[in-house]
Biotite code that builds the C-alpha atoms (Angstrom):
import biotite.structure as struc

atoms = struc.array([
    struc.Atom([94.793, 71.284, 95.130], chain_id="A", res_id=1, res_name="MET", atom_name="CA", element="C"),
    struc.Atom([91.695, 73.151, 94.026], chain_id="A", res_id=2, res_name="ARG", atom_name="CA", element="C"),
    struc.Atom([91.802, 75.955, 91.507], chain_id="A", res_id=3, res_name="THR", atom_name="CA", element="C"),
    struc.Atom([88.664, 78.090, 91.234], chain_id="A", res_id=4, res_name="THR", atom_name="CA", element="C"),
    struc.Atom([87.653, 79.102, 87.716], chain_id="A", res_id=5, res_name="ASN", atom_name="CA", element="C"),
    struc.Atom([86.955, 82.859, 87.537], chain_id="A", res_id=6, res_name="ASN", atom_name="CA", element="C"),
    struc.Atom([85.676, 85.199, 84.854], chain_id="A", res_id=7, res_name="GLU", atom_name="CA", element="C"),
    struc.Atom([88.135, 87.511, 83.128], chain_id="A", res_id=8, res_name="ALA", atom_name="CA", element="C"),
    struc.Atom([88.568, 91.229, 83.846], chain_id="A", res_id=9, res_name="SER", atom_name="CA", element="C"),
    struc.Atom([86.227, 93.667, 82.081], chain_id="A", res_id=10, res_name="VAL", atom_name="CA", element="C"),
    struc.Atom([86.837, 97.163, 80.767], chain_id="A", res_id=11, res_name="ILE", atom_name="CA", element="C"),
    struc.Atom([84.251, 99.901, 81.117], chain_id="A", res_id=12, res_name="ASP", atom_name="CA", element="C"),
    struc.Atom([85.124, 102.415, 78.390], chain_id="A", res_id=13, res_name="THR", atom_name="CA", element="C"),
    struc.Atom([82.547, 104.928, 79.719], chain_id="A", res_id=14, res_name="THR", atom_name="CA", element="C"),
    struc.Atom([83.837, 104.992, 83.272], chain_id="A", res_id=15, res_name="ALA", atom_name="CA", element="C"),
    struc.Atom([87.427, 104.236, 82.145], chain_id="A", res_id=16, res_name="LEU", atom_name="CA", element="C"),
    struc.Atom([87.877, 101.396, 84.677], chain_id="A", res_id=17, res_name="THR", atom_name="CA", element="C"),
    struc.Atom([89.091, 97.808, 84.717], chain_id="A", res_id=18, res_name="VAL", atom_name="CA", element="C"),
    struc.Atom([87.254, 95.457, 87.063], chain_id="A", res_id=19, res_name="ARG", atom_name="CA", element="C"),
    struc.Atom([87.620, 91.796, 88.014], chain_id="A", res_id=20, res_name="ARG", atom_name="CA", element="C"),
    struc.Atom([85.811, 89.833, 90.671], chain_id="A", res_id=21, res_name="THR", atom_name="CA", element="C"),
    struc.Atom([87.149, 86.433, 91.691], chain_id="A", res_id=22, res_name="ILE", atom_name="CA", element="C"),
    struc.Atom([86.394, 83.851, 94.329], chain_id="A", res_id=23, res_name="THR", atom_name="CA", element="C"),
    struc.Atom([89.140, 82.127, 96.227], chain_id="A", res_id=24, res_name="ILE", atom_name="CA", element="C"),
    struc.Atom([88.750, 78.989, 98.347], chain_id="A", res_id=25, res_name="ALA", atom_name="CA", element="C"),
    struc.Atom([90.683, 80.523, 101.247], chain_id="A", res_id=26, res_name="ALA", atom_name="CA", element="C"),
    struc.Atom([89.725, 82.429, 104.357], chain_id="A", res_id=27, res_name="PRO", atom_name="CA", element="C"),
    struc.Atom([89.469, 86.208, 104.210], chain_id="A", res_id=28, res_name="ILE", atom_name="CA", element="C"),
    struc.Atom([92.460, 86.668, 106.525], chain_id="A", res_id=29, res_name="ASP", atom_name="CA", element="C"),
    struc.Atom([94.682, 84.701, 104.136], chain_id="A", res_id=30, res_name="SER", atom_name="CA", element="C"),
    struc.Atom([93.498, 86.779, 101.164], chain_id="A", res_id=31, res_name="VAL", atom_name="CA", element="C"),
    struc.Atom([93.912, 90.018, 103.155], chain_id="A", res_id=32, res_name="TRP", atom_name="CA", element="C"),
    struc.Atom([97.490, 89.069, 103.991], chain_id="A", res_id=33, res_name="SER", atom_name="CA", element="C"),
    struc.Atom([98.161, 88.218, 100.350], chain_id="A", res_id=34, res_name="ALA", atom_name="CA", element="C"),
    struc.Atom([97.057, 91.678, 99.127], chain_id="A", res_id=35, res_name="VAL", atom_name="CA", element="C"),
    struc.Atom([98.592, 93.759, 101.942], chain_id="A", res_id=36, res_name="THR", atom_name="CA", element="C"),
    struc.Atom([101.840, 92.190, 103.211], chain_id="A", res_id=37, res_name="VAL", atom_name="CA", element="C"),
    struc.Atom([104.690, 93.057, 100.883], chain_id="A", res_id=38, res_name="PRO", atom_name="CA", element="C"),
    struc.Atom([106.401, 89.650, 101.159], chain_id="A", res_id=39, res_name="GLU", atom_name="CA", element="C"),
    struc.Atom([103.102, 87.935, 100.322], chain_id="A", res_id=40, res_name="HIS", atom_name="CA", element="C"),
    struc.Atom([102.211, 90.277, 97.462], chain_id="A", res_id=41, res_name="ILE", atom_name="CA", element="C"),
    struc.Atom([105.648, 89.524, 96.020], chain_id="A", res_id=42, res_name="SER", atom_name="CA", element="C"),
    struc.Atom([104.791, 85.853, 95.760], chain_id="A", res_id=43, res_name="GLN", atom_name="CA", element="C"),
    struc.Atom([102.071, 86.434, 93.153], chain_id="A", res_id=44, res_name="TRP", atom_name="CA", element="C"),
    struc.Atom([102.384, 90.019, 91.827], chain_id="A", res_id=45, res_name="PHE", atom_name="CA", element="C"),
    struc.Atom([105.446, 92.176, 91.383], chain_id="A", res_id=46, res_name="GLY", atom_name="CA", element="C"),
    struc.Atom([108.145, 92.562, 94.052], chain_id="A", res_id=47, res_name="ARG", atom_name="CA", element="C"),
    struc.Atom([106.760, 95.095, 96.523], chain_id="A", res_id=48, res_name="VAL", atom_name="CA", element="C"),
    struc.Atom([108.778, 97.210, 98.891], chain_id="A", res_id=49, res_name="GLU", atom_name="CA", element="C"),
    struc.Atom([106.432, 99.077, 101.222], chain_id="A", res_id=50, res_name="LEU", atom_name="CA", element="C"),
    struc.Atom([106.565, 99.852, 104.927], chain_id="A", res_id=51, res_name="SER", atom_name="CA", element="C"),
    struc.Atom([104.549, 100.225, 106.990], chain_id="A", res_id=52, res_name="PRO", atom_name="CA", element="C"),
    struc.Atom([101.177, 99.007, 105.704], chain_id="A", res_id=53, res_name="VAL", atom_name="CA", element="C"),
    struc.Atom([99.225, 102.200, 106.521], chain_id="A", res_id=54, res_name="SER", atom_name="CA", element="C"),
    struc.Atom([97.512, 105.069, 104.685], chain_id="A", res_id=55, res_name="ILE", atom_name="CA", element="C"),
    struc.Atom([100.019, 107.193, 102.821], chain_id="A", res_id=56, res_name="CYS", atom_name="CA", element="C"),
    struc.Atom([102.803, 104.638, 103.055], chain_id="A", res_id=57, res_name="ALA", atom_name="CA", element="C"),
    struc.Atom([104.993, 104.704, 100.012], chain_id="A", res_id=58, res_name="THR", atom_name="CA", element="C"),
    struc.Atom([107.159, 102.213, 98.229], chain_id="A", res_id=59, res_name="GLY", atom_name="CA", element="C"),
    struc.Atom([107.706, 100.510, 94.884], chain_id="A", res_id=60, res_name="THR", atom_name="CA", element="C"),
    struc.Atom([106.540, 97.555, 92.857], chain_id="A", res_id=61, res_name="ILE", atom_name="CA", element="C"),
    struc.Atom([108.902, 95.935, 90.356], chain_id="A", res_id=62, res_name="THR", atom_name="CA", element="C"),
    struc.Atom([108.749, 93.244, 87.721], chain_id="A", res_id=63, res_name="TRP", atom_name="CA", element="C"),
    struc.Atom([111.841, 91.694, 86.110], chain_id="A", res_id=64, res_name="PRO", atom_name="CA", element="C"),
    struc.Atom([111.289, 93.427, 82.747], chain_id="A", res_id=65, res_name="GLU", atom_name="CA", element="C"),
    struc.Atom([110.367, 96.885, 84.127], chain_id="A", res_id=66, res_name="ARG", atom_name="CA", element="C"),
    struc.Atom([111.773, 99.666, 86.176], chain_id="A", res_id=67, res_name="ALA", atom_name="CA", element="C"),
    struc.Atom([110.294, 100.166, 89.660], chain_id="A", res_id=68, res_name="PRO", atom_name="CA", element="C"),
    struc.Atom([106.934, 101.909, 89.816], chain_id="A", res_id=69, res_name="LEU", atom_name="CA", element="C"),
    struc.Atom([106.041, 104.268, 92.645], chain_id="A", res_id=70, res_name="ALA", atom_name="CA", element="C"),
    struc.Atom([103.361, 102.836, 94.937], chain_id="A", res_id=71, res_name="LEU", atom_name="CA", element="C"),
    struc.Atom([101.285, 104.460, 97.732], chain_id="A", res_id=72, res_name="ARG", atom_name="CA", element="C"),
    struc.Atom([98.437, 103.225, 99.962], chain_id="A", res_id=73, res_name="ILE", atom_name="CA", element="C"),
    struc.Atom([95.504, 105.569, 99.426], chain_id="A", res_id=74, res_name="GLU", atom_name="CA", element="C"),
    struc.Atom([92.861, 103.954, 101.701], chain_id="A", res_id=75, res_name="ALA", atom_name="CA", element="C"),
    struc.Atom([92.724, 101.092, 104.145], chain_id="A", res_id=76, res_name="LEU", atom_name="CA", element="C"),
    struc.Atom([89.851, 99.354, 105.980], chain_id="A", res_id=77, res_name="ASP", atom_name="CA", element="C"),
    struc.Atom([91.258, 96.046, 107.324], chain_id="A", res_id=78, res_name="ALA", atom_name="CA", element="C"),
    struc.Atom([90.390, 93.378, 106.395], chain_id="A", res_id=79, res_name="PRO", atom_name="CA", element="C"),
    struc.Atom([87.847, 94.572, 103.821], chain_id="A", res_id=80, res_name="ARG", atom_name="CA", element="C"),
    struc.Atom([89.482, 97.138, 101.559], chain_id="A", res_id=81, res_name="MET", atom_name="CA", element="C"),
    struc.Atom([92.821, 98.493, 100.513], chain_id="A", res_id=82, res_name="ILE", atom_name="CA", element="C"),
    struc.Atom([93.487, 100.986, 97.666], chain_id="A", res_id=83, res_name="ALA", atom_name="CA", element="C"),
    struc.Atom([96.899, 101.530, 96.111], chain_id="A", res_id=84, res_name="TYR", atom_name="CA", element="C"),
    struc.Atom([98.010, 104.330, 93.718], chain_id="A", res_id=85, res_name="ARG", atom_name="CA", element="C"),
    struc.Atom([100.707, 103.466, 91.288], chain_id="A", res_id=86, res_name="TRP", atom_name="CA", element="C"),
    struc.Atom([102.503, 105.355, 88.531], chain_id="A", res_id=87, res_name="CYS", atom_name="CA", element="C"),
    struc.Atom([103.080, 104.336, 85.023], chain_id="A", res_id=88, res_name="GLY", atom_name="CA", element="C"),
    struc.Atom([101.364, 105.055, 81.809], chain_id="A", res_id=89, res_name="ASP", atom_name="CA", element="C"),
    struc.Atom([102.084, 101.975, 79.664], chain_id="A", res_id=90, res_name="GLY", atom_name="CA", element="C"),
    struc.Atom([101.959, 104.012, 76.467], chain_id="A", res_id=91, res_name="GLN", atom_name="CA", element="C"),
    struc.Atom([104.521, 106.633, 77.589], chain_id="A", res_id=92, res_name="ARG", atom_name="CA", element="C"),
    struc.Atom([108.279, 106.192, 77.328], chain_id="A", res_id=93, res_name="GLU", atom_name="CA", element="C"),
    struc.Atom([108.891, 107.263, 80.990], chain_id="A", res_id=94, res_name="VAL", atom_name="CA", element="C"),
    struc.Atom([108.189, 105.109, 84.043], chain_id="A", res_id=95, res_name="THR", atom_name="CA", element="C"),
    struc.Atom([108.312, 107.414, 87.055], chain_id="A", res_id=96, res_name="PRO", atom_name="CA", element="C"),
    struc.Atom([109.934, 106.100, 90.223], chain_id="A", res_id=97, res_name="GLN", atom_name="CA", element="C"),
    struc.Atom([108.290, 108.932, 92.260], chain_id="A", res_id=98, res_name="GLN", atom_name="CA", element="C"),
    struc.Atom([104.592, 109.425, 92.477], chain_id="A", res_id=99, res_name="MET", atom_name="CA", element="C"),
    struc.Atom([103.228, 111.328, 89.485], chain_id="A", res_id=100, res_name="ASP", atom_name="CA", element="C"),
    struc.Atom([99.654, 112.282, 90.413], chain_id="A", res_id=101, res_name="GLU", atom_name="CA", element="C"),
    struc.Atom([98.862, 113.253, 86.801], chain_id="A", res_id=102, res_name="GLU", atom_name="CA", element="C"),
    struc.Atom([99.816, 109.865, 85.355], chain_id="A", res_id=103, res_name="HIS", atom_name="CA", element="C"),
    struc.Atom([98.716, 107.358, 87.962], chain_id="A", res_id=104, res_name="SER", atom_name="CA", element="C"),
    struc.Atom([95.855, 104.992, 88.572], chain_id="A", res_id=105, res_name="THR", atom_name="CA", element="C"),
    struc.Atom([94.286, 103.646, 91.677], chain_id="A", res_id=106, res_name="VAL", atom_name="CA", element="C"),
    struc.Atom([93.476, 99.989, 92.201], chain_id="A", res_id=107, res_name="PHE", atom_name="CA", element="C"),
    struc.Atom([91.206, 98.949, 95.050], chain_id="A", res_id=108, res_name="THR", atom_name="CA", element="C"),
    struc.Atom([90.890, 95.489, 96.468], chain_id="A", res_id=109, res_name="PHE", atom_name="CA", element="C"),
    struc.Atom([87.573, 94.770, 98.199], chain_id="A", res_id=110, res_name="THR", atom_name="CA", element="C"),
    struc.Atom([87.209, 91.522, 100.128], chain_id="A", res_id=111, res_name="LEU", atom_name="CA", element="C"),
    struc.Atom([84.079, 89.799, 101.433], chain_id="A", res_id=112, res_name="GLU", atom_name="CA", element="C"),
    struc.Atom([83.429, 86.371, 102.914], chain_id="A", res_id=113, res_name="GLU", atom_name="CA", element="C"),
    struc.Atom([81.777, 84.085, 100.382], chain_id="A", res_id=114, res_name="TYR", atom_name="CA", element="C"),
    struc.Atom([80.611, 80.445, 100.505], chain_id="A", res_id=115, res_name="GLU", atom_name="CA", element="C"),
    struc.Atom([83.615, 78.707, 101.941], chain_id="A", res_id=116, res_name="GLY", atom_name="CA", element="C"),
    struc.Atom([86.079, 81.348, 100.860], chain_id="A", res_id=117, res_name="GLY", atom_name="CA", element="C"),
    struc.Atom([86.539, 84.928, 99.832], chain_id="A", res_id=118, res_name="THR", atom_name="CA", element="C"),
    struc.Atom([85.245, 87.112, 97.017], chain_id="A", res_id=119, res_name="ARG", atom_name="CA", element="C"),
    struc.Atom([87.868, 89.654, 95.919], chain_id="A", res_id=120, res_name="LEU", atom_name="CA", element="C"),
    struc.Atom([87.075, 92.505, 93.605], chain_id="A", res_id=121, res_name="THR", atom_name="CA", element="C"),
    struc.Atom([89.702, 94.714, 92.088], chain_id="A", res_id=122, res_name="VAL", atom_name="CA", element="C"),
    struc.Atom([88.707, 97.981, 90.393], chain_id="A", res_id=123, res_name="VAL", atom_name="CA", element="C"),
    struc.Atom([91.360, 100.170, 88.758], chain_id="A", res_id=124, res_name="GLU", atom_name="CA", element="C"),
    struc.Atom([90.419, 103.757, 87.983], chain_id="A", res_id=125, res_name="THR", atom_name="CA", element="C"),
    struc.Atom([92.218, 106.891, 86.716], chain_id="A", res_id=126, res_name="GLY", atom_name="CA", element="C"),
    struc.Atom([92.819, 105.951, 83.105], chain_id="A", res_id=127, res_name="PHE", atom_name="CA", element="C"),
    struc.Atom([91.452, 109.319, 81.988], chain_id="A", res_id=128, res_name="ASP", atom_name="CA", element="C"),
    struc.Atom([94.971, 110.796, 82.407], chain_id="A", res_id=129, res_name="THR", atom_name="CA", element="C"),
    struc.Atom([96.659, 108.090, 80.329], chain_id="A", res_id=130, res_name="ALA", atom_name="CA", element="C"),
    struc.Atom([98.079, 109.061, 76.909], chain_id="A", res_id=131, res_name="SER", atom_name="CA", element="C"),
    struc.Atom([96.052, 106.168, 75.405], chain_id="A", res_id=132, res_name="ASP", atom_name="CA", element="C"),
    struc.Atom([93.356, 105.132, 77.897], chain_id="A", res_id=133, res_name="PRO", atom_name="CA", element="C"),
    struc.Atom([91.971, 102.261, 75.815], chain_id="A", res_id=134, res_name="ILE", atom_name="CA", element="C"),
    struc.Atom([95.383, 100.663, 75.215], chain_id="A", res_id=135, res_name="ALA", atom_name="CA", element="C"),
    struc.Atom([96.377, 101.175, 78.880], chain_id="A", res_id=136, res_name="ASP", atom_name="CA", element="C"),
    struc.Atom([93.143, 99.606, 80.111], chain_id="A", res_id=137, res_name="MET", atom_name="CA", element="C"),
    struc.Atom([93.590, 96.627, 77.821], chain_id="A", res_id=138, res_name="GLU", atom_name="CA", element="C"),
    struc.Atom([97.141, 96.187, 79.055], chain_id="A", res_id=139, res_name="ASP", atom_name="CA", element="C"),
    struc.Atom([96.003, 96.313, 82.688], chain_id="A", res_id=140, res_name="HIS", atom_name="CA", element="C"),
    struc.Atom([93.041, 94.011, 81.989], chain_id="A", res_id=141, res_name="ARG", atom_name="CA", element="C"),
    struc.Atom([95.393, 91.318, 80.809], chain_id="A", res_id=142, res_name="GLY", atom_name="CA", element="C"),
    struc.Atom([97.664, 91.960, 83.765], chain_id="A", res_id=143, res_name="GLY", atom_name="CA", element="C"),
    struc.Atom([94.856, 91.593, 86.292], chain_id="A", res_id=144, res_name="TRP", atom_name="CA", element="C"),
    struc.Atom([93.793, 88.321, 84.614], chain_id="A", res_id=145, res_name="ASP", atom_name="CA", element="C"),
    struc.Atom([97.307, 86.849, 84.857], chain_id="A", res_id=146, res_name="ALA", atom_name="CA", element="C"),
    struc.Atom([98.222, 88.156, 88.315], chain_id="A", res_id=147, res_name="GLU", atom_name="CA", element="C"),
    struc.Atom([94.963, 87.332, 90.034], chain_id="A", res_id=148, res_name="LEU", atom_name="CA", element="C"),
    struc.Atom([95.003, 83.823, 88.550], chain_id="A", res_id=149, res_name="ASP", atom_name="CA", element="C"),
    struc.Atom([98.433, 83.437, 90.221], chain_id="A", res_id=150, res_name="LYS", atom_name="CA", element="C"),
    struc.Atom([96.932, 84.653, 93.516], chain_id="A", res_id=151, res_name="LEU", atom_name="CA", element="C"),
    struc.Atom([94.106, 82.077, 93.310], chain_id="A", res_id=152, res_name="VAL", atom_name="CA", element="C"),
    struc.Atom([96.578, 79.269, 92.560], chain_id="A", res_id=153, res_name="ALA", atom_name="CA", element="C"),
    struc.Atom([98.874, 80.317, 95.387], chain_id="A", res_id=154, res_name="LEU", atom_name="CA", element="C"),
    struc.Atom([96.182, 80.630, 98.044], chain_id="A", res_id=155, res_name="LEU", atom_name="CA", element="C"),
    struc.Atom([94.240, 77.524, 97.043], chain_id="A", res_id=156, res_name="GLU", atom_name="CA", element="C"),
    struc.Atom([97.481, 75.445, 97.043], chain_id="A", res_id=157, res_name="ARG", atom_name="CA", element="C"),
    struc.Atom([98.238, 76.569, 100.574], chain_id="A", res_id=158, res_name="THR", atom_name="CA", element="C"),
    struc.Atom([94.672, 76.416, 102.027], chain_id="A", res_id=159, res_name="SER", atom_name="CA", element="C"),
])
């Protein structure tokens, strides 16, 4: 079992984004499946219910300690890019189960083949509508670190 060591997520306080680029010792098709197929996403991220995998498809993502968050596919260019919009301002009391355009962010996965594996970059935008953008970005930065580390471990264990 090989586990690639990747840099942590970074916050850009000017652009109000969170970004992380990782490499995974797995083929691009395996990584694509892991970030687009609900059953596969659910193995490393939150439990995803979403059908079909197409632009404007809606569903939810849920973690044990949280209410379901609304989820929607915003853009799709298989097997290179998928963008999801999700609701939830971590600093607000309310977690909407329906899409709230004013309090949502978009996270985009971009994949490219890279030296025996895949380079995956996630960029999350839209924090300008958060009640506390800095706190929300810090929360999401930590989340991307933990969740993407799980993705690497899962895919490198099965490759």
